[in-house]
N, C-alpha and C positions, 0 to 999 in steps of 0.2 A: 737397245735403243740407239738409233743412228742419228747423227747430226745432219739436219737439212740445210745445206749451204745456201739454198735459195733464200732462206730467211735472213741471211747476212748481206744480201745484195744492197739494201739501202745504206748500210754501214760502209760497204766497199765503195759504192758510188759517191758517197759524201767525203770520205777521208782518203780515198785512193790507196796507194801502197801502205800508208800509215795503218790502215785497217788490219793488214796481215800481222804487223807487229803487235797491235792491240789484241788480236785473237790469240797469238802465240803467248804473250805475257798473261792474258786472262786464263788460258788453259793451264799455264805453268803455275800461276798463283792459286788457281782453283784446285789443282792436284795437290799442291803443298798443304792447302787449307784442309782438304779432305783427309789427307794422311794425319794431320794434327788433330782434327776432330775425332777420327777413328781411334787414335791412340788415347785421347782424352776420355772418350766413352768407354773404351776397353779397361783403362785404369780404374775408372770409377765403378764399373761393373764388378771387377775383381775385388775391390775394397768392400763393396756392399755385400758380396757373397763369399767373403773370405772364410767365414765359419763353415758354411755349407761345403765349400770346396775342400777344406781341410778334412772335414768329416767323411766326405765321399772318398778322398784319397786314402784315408786311414782304413776304411772298410774294404776298399779294393786291395790294399796291400795285405790284409788279413785273410784273404781267400787262400784256401789250401794250395791250389795250383800256383798261385803267385808267390806264396811263402816258400814253396819247394823250389821254384825257379830262382828266387832271391838267394836261397842258401847255396844252390849250385853255382851261381854266378857271383858269389860274394866278393872275390878278389877284383873282378872286373868292375862291379858296381862301386866298390870302395875307391877304385882309381878314378872312375867317372865323377863320383861325388866330391873327391878331393879337387878335381879340375874345375868343378862348378861352384866350389865354396867361395863366398865373397872375400874372405880374409886369406892372408898368406900370399907369398910371392909366386907360388905355383898354382894359384887358384883361378877364379873366374876371369880376372882381367887378362891373364896370360892366355887362357883359352880363347877368349873373344879376339884378342890381338892376333893370335895365330890364325884363326878363321878369317879375319879381315885380310891378313897378309896373303893367305893362300887364295882367297876368292879374288882379290884385286890382281894378284899376280897371274892367275888363270885368265882373267878377263883381258889383261894387257897382252898376254901371250896369244890369245885367240885373235885379237884385233891385229897385232903385228903380223901374224901368219897370213891373215886375209890381205893385208896391205902388200906383203912381199910376194904373194902368189897371184895378185890381181883378182881376188875372189869377188863375189857379188857385192860386198861392202864397198868396194871402190867405185862401182857403178852408182850406188846410192850417194857416195861422196860427190860425184860429178853433178848429179841431179840437184842435190841440196845447194851446192855452190852456185850453180847456174840460176836456181830459183832466187836465192838471196840477191845475186847481182842484178837480175832482171827487175827486182822490186825495190831497188835502192832509191832513196830520195835524199836531197841535200840536207833537210833538217835532221832526218834520222841519222844520216852519215855523220853530221857534226856531233850529235849526242853520242854515237858509238865511238867516235874518235876520242872524245873526252874520257869516257869510261875505260877504254882500252889503254890510253896513255897513263891513266892513274894506276894501272897495274903493269906498267913496264917493269922489267927486272930491276932497274935502278930505283924505281919507286918502292917496290917490294923490299929491297935491301934497306932503303932508308927507313921504312916502317919497322923492319926487324931490328935495326940498330936502336931506334927510339924505344921499342918494347924492351930490348935488352938492357938499355940504360935504366929504365923504370924498374925492371926486375933486380938489377944490381943495387939500385938505391934502396929497394925494399928487402935486400938480402935474401931473395928467393932463389937460391942457387939451383934447386931442382929444375924449376921451369926455365931458368936462364940456360942451363945445359940443354934442356929439351928443345928450346927455340933455336939454339945454336946448332944442334945436330940436325934437326929436321928441315929447316927452311934453306939455309945456304948450301948445305951438302946435297939436299934434294934437288935444288936448282942446278947445281953442278952435275949431278947425275943426269938431269934432263939434257944438258948440253952434250954429254957423252953419247946419249941415246940418239940425238940428232945426227951426229957424225957417224954413228954405227949404221943407221938406216939410210941416210942421205936422200931423203925423199924431197922432190921439188915441190914448191908451193903451187897453189892454183894459178892459172894463167888466164888473163883477160886482155882484150885489146884496149880497154879503157879502165884500168884498175883503179879502185878507190884508194888503195894503199899498196905501195910497191916495196917489197922486201926481197933480198937476195939470199938470205940464210935458208937453212933447211927447215922443213915443215913438220916432220913427225918425230916426237910428239910435241904438242904446243907448249912453249915455254911459259906463256902468259897464264894458261889454264893450270899448268903444273905449279907455278908460283902462287896463284890464288888458292889452289887446293891446299898447298902446304901451309901458307900463312893463315888463312881463315880456319883451316883445320886445327892447327896447334893453338890458335887464339880461342877457338870454341872449346877445345879440351881444357885449356887453362881456366876459362870462365866457368865451365861446368864443374870443375873440381872445387871451385870456391863457392858455388851456389847449391843450396840443398833442395830448394823447391823444384820439383820435376817439371812443372809448367814452364818455368823460366829456362830450364835446361832444354826442353823441347824447342822453345822459341829460338834459343841461341843456335842450336843445331840447324834448324830450318833456315835461319837467316844466313848462316855460313854457306849452306848448300845453295841458297838463292844467289848469293854473290858469285859463287863459282859458276853457276849456270849463266849468269848475266855476262861474265867475262867470256865464257865460251861462245855465247851468242854474238858478242861484238867481233870476235875473231872470224867466225864464219860469215857474218854479214859483210865485213870489210874485205872478204875474199882472200885472206892470207892463210887460212887453214881449212882443211876438210873436216867433215864430221868425225871421221875416224881419228884425226889428229887430236881433237879435244877430248874424245872419249878415252883414248889411250893415255893422254896426259892426266886425266882425272884418276884413272886406275893406277897409274904410276905413282901419283901423289899419295893416294890412299895407302898403297902398299908400303911406300917409304915411311909415311907417318906411323903406320901400324908397327913396322919394324923398330923405328926409333923410340916411340913412346912405350911400347911393350917391353923392349929390351932395357930401356932406362928404368922403368918401373920395377922390373924383375930384379935388376942389379941393385937398385936402391933399397928395396924391401929386404933382399937377401942380406945386404950389408948391415941394415938396421937390426935384423933378427940375430945376426952374429954378434953385433955389439951388445945387444940385450942379453944374449946368452953368456957372454964373457963377463958382463958386469956382476959384481958381488951382490 
């Protein structure tokens, strides 16, 4: 099914360039809502058919060919089962963290390669930057400036310090260390990346916002990914209801996307800048949170084993 843009003509004629922002946000929110509803339906379906799924899995595993294959691959299956076990410091969380780190790192590397070699992605960068600049309006620009300045590095650091003070007051040393490792050090890593690639920012004759620092990857998007990511992880760890967990994750993702939109709209970053910053932030978060969790649980298990 294709979208008939002629149906949107009355909206575009009435609101002008505002309509493009409405359409973008509508599609974004619609996509997030679709993902949330799909996850909700899938979770309920699994719960309703849990007995049937377990019975079917048991019957499948009892087949002679499957049993023979399981016996032959017993060591490998035991290793995989241990990596997928929810408990233990070398279990499921380490596996998911490693997968997130590798996936985000691969995505960042692919984007960086395209930027350095001038691949097709850089042509898309120019088209997206020119489109946003051509459809800018004063009211939207003011709103975008407010959102983007609320996520300046100084604002993010202030929010991190406030969160750190609260965690110290609550004596939550685990998450205090997690916040301290992930956000400030991740933002410092982003600065090093900027000097490593030294990519110039988009250039316009009448820029909406003029910056002279390097462009790749976006510091605002990296900071938002790190801060909202670790905040979402903190809240998810404290809340048991999976519906609220899903809402927290989607809200964090929406805030990162909103910051990315402001940077592209204001003409200070290319699309590849914000995509690379998101990948960089996810990779650093995965490294910090997974590494800290593994060390923390390993130390706890050693203390438990040493206690009488």
